N, C-alpha and C positions, 0 to 999 in steps of 0.2 A: 337238621337236614338243610334248611334254608340257609343257615350260616355257612355250611360247607360249600353250597353252590355259589353263594356270594363271594366266598374266599377264592374259588376257582376263577370266577369272572375277573376279580381284581388282579389275580396273578397273571392271567392272560393279557389283560390290558397293560400291565406294567412291562411285560416282555415286549409287547408291540411298541410301546412308547420308547423303550430303551433302544430298540432296533432302529426306529425311525429318527429319533432325535439325538442319539449319542454323538459326541464329537467325532470328527473324522478319525482321529488317532485311535478311537476305541471301536471303530467299525471292524467287522471281521476281515481278516486278511484272506488272500487267495488260498492259503493253506487251511483256512477254517471257514469254509462256505456254510451258509445257512440255507435251508430249504423251506420255502413257504408255498402254500397252496391257496387257490382262490379262483375267482371268475373274472374274465376279461371284461373291462368296462368300455362303454362307448367313449370315443375320444382318443382311444389308443392309436398310435401311429407306428410306423415301421421303426421309429427310433426311441419311442417311450411307451412302455407298457403301464397302463392304469389297471391296477389289480384290486378287486374287492375281496377282502378276506373277512373272516369272522371278527377280527380285531379292528377292522377299519380299512380305509383306502391306502394303497401303497403306490408310489411312483418309482418305476424301475427302468433305468436306461438300458437300451438294447444296442450292443456294439457289433461291429463286423466280426469280432472274435466270438460272439455268442454261439454256442453249440445249438444248431437247428436240426440235428439228425433225427430227433424224436418228435418233429412237428414243425411245419412252416407256416401255418395259418393262425391268425389271432382274430377270432370272431367274437362279437359281443355275446356275453353270457357263457362263453366257452370255459370249461374247467381246465386249468393248467397247473402244473407244478414247476416252480422256478427255484433254481439254485442261484443265490445272490452273494455278492461280495461288496465290500466297501470301496468307494472310489475317492480319489483326492479332490474331487469336485463337490463333495458333500452329498452325492447321490449314491443310491444302491445301484449296482450294475448286474445284469443277468449274465451268468456264465453258461447257463443251460436252461432252456425252456422245453418242457415236455407236454405235448397235448394229447398223446395217446390215440392219435387218429391216423396212423400211417396206413396207406393202401397196400394191398397185396401186390407182390411183384409180378409184372407181366413183361413180355418181350415187346419192345417198341422199335419201329422202323426209323432209324436215325439218318437214313440216306435220303428218303423222300420226305422233306419237311415243309412246313408252312410257317409264316410269321404273322401273328395276330396282334394288333394293337387295340386295347380296350380298357374299360374301367370295371373293376371288380364290383359286382352288385350284391345286394343283400340276399339273393337267392342261393348264394354259395353256402354249402353245407358239407361238413366233413372234408373229403378230398375232391369234391366236385366243384370246380371253379366256374362260376357263371360270369361271363364278360359281356358288357354292353359294347358292341362294335358298330361301325358304320353299316355293316351287312346284317345286323340283328344280334340277338343274344346267342352266344356260343358257350358250350359246356366243354371244359377241358379237365382231364384228370391230373391231379397232383401226385407225384410219386416221391418216395424217399430218396431217389437218385436225381431228382430235378435239381439242376444247378441254379442257384439263386443270384449269382452275380453280385451286384452291389447292394441288393435289398435283402436284409436278413429275414424279414417276415412279410407276409401279405396281409393287408388290412382292407376292409370294406371301403369303397370309394377311391382306392388307390388306382392310378393309371399305370399299366404295365405293357411291356412288349414281350410276347410269349413265342418262343420257337417250339413247335409241337410236331409230333409224328403219330401215326396210327399204331395202336397197340394190338396185341394178339387177342384182346377182348373186344375188338371192333371200335373202341373209343379212341378219341384223340388224347394224347398224353403230353404234358409239358416236359420238354427236354431241358429248356433253360428259360428263366424269367429275369427280366431286368426292369428297373424303373423306366417308364416311357420317356421321361425327361433326359435320362442318361443314355437312351438307345441311340444308335446311329441315325443321323438325319437322312441317310440313304435307305433306310429300311422302309419298304412299301407298306402302306396301311390298307391298301386295296389293290386288287389285281386289275390288269387291263384285259378287256375282252378281245384284244387283237394279238394275244400271244403270251403276255407276261402274267402267268397265273401263280407266281411265287407266294402271294399272300393268301392263297386259298388252300383249303384242304382238298385232297384228291383220293380217289379210290378206283380200282380197276375190277372188272368183272365181265360177265356176258349178259346180253340183253335177254330179258324174260319175255315169254309170249303174251304176258299181260300188259305190255307196254302199249301206250296210245300216243297220239300226237302231242298231248299236253302233259303226260306223265310217263317218266321212264322208270321201269322196274329193272334193277340191276342185280343179278345173282353174283354174290361175292363169296369168298371163303368163310366169312362171318355170318352169312345169311343174305336175304333179299332186302335191298335198300330201295326207297322210293325218292324220286327227284321230280320237282316241278320244272317244266321247261317253259320259261318266260319268253316274251318277244325279244328281250335284250340278250338272250343266251347266244353265244357264238357256236354255231353248229357247222361251220364251213369245213371242219376237219372230221366231223362225225355226224353226218346227216342220215345215214342208213341204219335205222333201228329195227332190224329184223332179228328174229330169235336166234340165239347162240352166237351172235357176232360179238367179238371182244371189244371193249370200250373202256376208256379212262375218263372219269368225270371229275371236273374241278367244281367245287360247290361251296355254299355257305348256308348257315342256319337262319331262316327267315323269321320275322316277328310273328308269322302265322303258324309257327311250330313245324313247318315243313322244311325239308332240305331243297334248295333251289340250285339248279345247274347253271354254272357260269360259262363253262366251255366243255364241249364234248370232243374227244379225240379218238378216232378209230384207227384201224390198221390200213394205211393207205400207201400206195406206191407212187413214185414220181413218173412223169411222162414228158417226153420232148416232142410229141407230135404237133404239127401245125394244123390248126382248125380253121376251115374256110367258112367263117360265120356268115358270109354274104349269101351263101346257098342254103340257109336254114329252112327246115320244114318242120311242121308240127304233127305229132302222133299222140294218140290217147290210149290208155290201157291201165292195168293194175300192176302194182309192184309184186314181183315174185319173191318168195322167201329165199331164193338162192342169191339174191342181190348182195353186193359188197360195197365198200367205200370206193372201189375202183370201177365196178361194173354194175349198171342197172339192167336187170332182166325184166323186161316189160311184156306182160301178156296182153296181146291185142286181139281184135277179131280176126286178123289175118295170120296170127301165130305169135311166137315169142321173139322179141327183138333183144339184141345185145347193144347197149349204149354206154359208152365210157363216161365217167363222171369227173374227169380231170379239168374240165373247162366250164363248170357251172358258175354263172355269174350271179344268179338270183334264185331264191326260193320264194314263191308267191303263195299267200294264203296258208302257209305252213312253215314250221321251222325244221322239221325232220320228216323222213319218209318211213312208213311202217308197212308191214306185210299186208297185201290185199288192198292197199290204199289206191284210190283211183286218181290218176294224175294226167296232165297234158305236158308233153315234153317238146320244147323247141330244140331241135338238134341239127348239127351240120357235119359234113364229112370231114375226115382228117387225113393227113399225109400217110397215116398208118393203115388206111383202108377201113377204119372203123367209123361208126357214127359217134359223135360226141355231144352230150347234152350242154346246151348254152343256157337255158333257163327251164325251170320246172314250176308248174302251177297245180295246186291241189284243186280237184273238181268237187 
């Protein structure tokens, strides 16, 4: 019995040596591929797969022509199956690598996209890509349809530029991925708080009645999402967070595991009225739930006032306005016969 086992081990070792050290002329041709299985080793790059097999370590080159349809991730200790052929450079080359970890197909919004630049970290597992970005750690789903551009496979520690869109499962999904070094120098790595939010993820929905001055609860088609509203958030186009108002939120995933709002954009109309700010007066009251981005309905001791919000220059002691919030409004008359808010202060 021991002799038979020893014979099998010797035979396996011989086959492995023959495959690894055979002259180039004797390596298998493309018409006669050899399939090997093993686990990905640390040190693997997007161009060279280090594979641990029962027979020993193999070094297999990854080319642009390598078939990646059955998997695009090469994680340490991951089990893979590789079809290899002989190359005229003395290396084995992978014609196909299968990881068996493809995600289920979902519908992805390819019109409203964001570009994320980051480094793939070790929290990545299966098809959940974890990227370290300037805005914190972001999780993006990898699909079988993801275009890989010039990088055949993703490896831990690699820097990538990812174009992503929201999927029908509420997750962000990678539409295309490119090596960061090869990405266009014009691609933004972070968004501007003054209007350019192209590098941030976004979602639209309606404001929930659970919303407070510091935290937005947004009801979306995929469920209720929570966003922290920091002092740096741009709320100039979405300050009125009263229940059922529609809102678009540009956001990032913070290192504290919360989503943080970068910019809030509500449904707002334009105005051409002239505001006579020299005649400003102050009134105090509470925000009525009928208020919109265009009009503040303020409940005061003397009754309800209608104050337009097209000329607000500053929000003091707050970033947003919520239902029943007590505020003081400095307002002035306009050429359209309405009062217009010049500044708002939370009391």
